[in-house]
C-alpha atoms as one frame of an Amber mdcrd trajectory, in Angstrom:
protein
 -68.802 -76.729   7.038 -66.947 -74.237   9.177 -68.653 -71.068  10.245 -66.651
 -67.935  10.865 -65.842 -67.454  14.523 -67.540 -64.099  14.401 -70.891 -65.862
  14.202 -70.158 -67.833  17.357 -69.147 -64.689  19.253 -72.736 -63.647  19.898
 -73.614 -67.108  21.157 -70.591 -67.102  23.467 -71.471 -63.693  24.849 -74.977
 -64.923  25.617 -73.561 -68.051  27.274 -71.059 -65.968  29.221 -73.924 -63.807
  30.446 -75.552 -66.840  32.039 -72.289 -68.229  33.402 -71.500 -70.988  30.896
 -67.933 -71.606  29.748 -66.593 -72.850  26.448 -65.913 -69.674  24.514 -62.155
 -70.057  24.186 -62.383 -69.843  20.402 -63.273 -66.154  20.173 -60.812 -64.266
  17.935 -60.262 -61.488  20.469 -59.150 -64.086  23.010 -56.411 -65.256  20.597
 -55.317 -61.999  18.960 -52.263 -63.506  17.294 -51.329 -67.002  16.147 -48.002
 -67.844  14.510 -47.009 -70.714  12.232 -43.331 -71.201  11.373 -42.140 -72.614
   8.056 -38.500 -73.777   7.913 -36.293 -73.613   4.812 -33.099 -75.305   3.676
 -29.990 -73.098   3.365 -30.242 -70.574   0.512 -33.634 -72.033  -0.560 -37.066
 -70.507  -1.003 -39.051 -73.563  -2.049 -41.492 -75.172   0.365 -40.901 -78.790
   1.355 -43.788 -81.135   2.344 -43.661 -80.227   6.074 -43.675 -76.526   5.135
 -46.653 -77.005   2.839 -48.478 -78.719   5.715 -47.752 -75.781   8.057 -49.051
 -73.319   5.457 -52.185 -75.443   4.960 -52.812 -75.403   8.719 -52.413 -71.618
   8.821 -54.684 -71.219   5.785 -57.344 -73.341   7.475 -57.185 -71.119  10.557
 -57.278 -67.950   8.446 -60.388 -69.219   6.615 -62.178 -69.614   9.932 -61.031
 -66.262  11.305 -62.060 -64.088   8.361 -61.503 -60.728  10.057 -57.856 -61.209
  11.040 -55.000 -60.027   8.829 -52.369 -62.504   7.656 -48.729 -61.427   7.791
 -45.809 -63.431   6.413 -42.361 -62.442   7.661 -39.381 -64.061   5.963 -35.972
 -64.349   7.598 -32.505 -65.646   6.771 -29.456 -66.759   8.713 -26.299 -64.659
   8.900 -24.357 -66.558   6.220 -23.761 -64.347   3.186 -24.186 -60.646   2.606
 -26.935 -58.594   4.196 -28.422 -57.522   0.828 -28.532 -61.150  -0.347 -30.178
 -62.241   2.911 -32.778 -59.469   2.686 -33.631 -60.617  -0.847 -33.748 -64.252
   0.301 -36.045 -63.426   3.216 -38.380 -61.486   0.894 -38.470 -64.456  -1.500
 -39.286 -66.843   1.369 -42.160 -64.613   2.480 -43.420 -64.422  -1.119 -43.253
 -68.217  -1.536 -45.311 -68.748   1.620 -47.802 -66.068   0.583 -48.204 -67.744
  -2.820 -48.989 -71.041  -1.096 -51.515 -69.317   1.180 -53.234 -67.940  -1.933
 -53.156 -71.414  -3.508 -54.785 -72.681  -0.295 -57.647 -70.193  -0.652 -56.593
 -67.043   1.195 -57.352 -63.792  -0.629 -54.160 -61.974  -1.627 -55.583 -58.713
  -0.243 -55.488 -60.194   3.281 -51.789 -61.061   3.099 -48.905 -58.731   3.892
 -45.344 -59.923   3.272 -41.961 -58.638   4.316 -38.420 -59.862   4.621 -36.341
 -58.904   7.610 -33.017 -60.239   6.347 -30.444 -61.932   8.573 -31.386 -62.651
  12.184 -29.418 -64.074  15.091 -25.698 -64.472  15.397 -23.532 -67.427  14.356
 -23.490 -70.290  15.130 -26.923 -70.350  16.790 -28.746 -68.570  13.989 -28.567
 -71.198  11.266 -31.780 -73.269  11.108 -33.793 -71.159  13.524 -33.337 -68.137
  11.271 -34.145 -69.796   7.926 -37.866 -69.280   8.317 -41.023 -67.555   7.278
 -43.503 -66.874  10.051 -47.207 -66.698   9.232 -49.039 -64.552  11.744 -52.827
 -64.532  11.856 -54.108 -61.606  13.848 -52.459 -58.414  14.964 -48.775 -58.535
  14.158 -46.364 -57.375  16.840 -43.198 -57.832  14.793 -40.840 -54.864  14.562
 -40.699 -52.796  11.364
């Protein structure tokens, strides 16, 4: 059974007060964690490695109950900008749906698509992603 990290915070503060280490798991010490899910060209479905990444992020989010979960979808530069914005929104929605299936409350999840990122030819696979961020998101609006 995992206990929320918030419960261990008080114990760590007490230990820190007497000079003991080992409190590296406090949420405020790791304000943001990112998990990247990769997609095939023009696809929004999750493959087995992507499902595993989402499961890992969901596990972390279940432990850190106070942190928001943000999913940011992206696309490469192939195709029109409107199509890539739609594709990136669909990728974010697919990842969010899997997070919900893995036990994360929908109210904790924010999704957004940022459309095409990068410039050819370097943007291809690196841009076909959805990034799950647990904690304070620093991504641009």
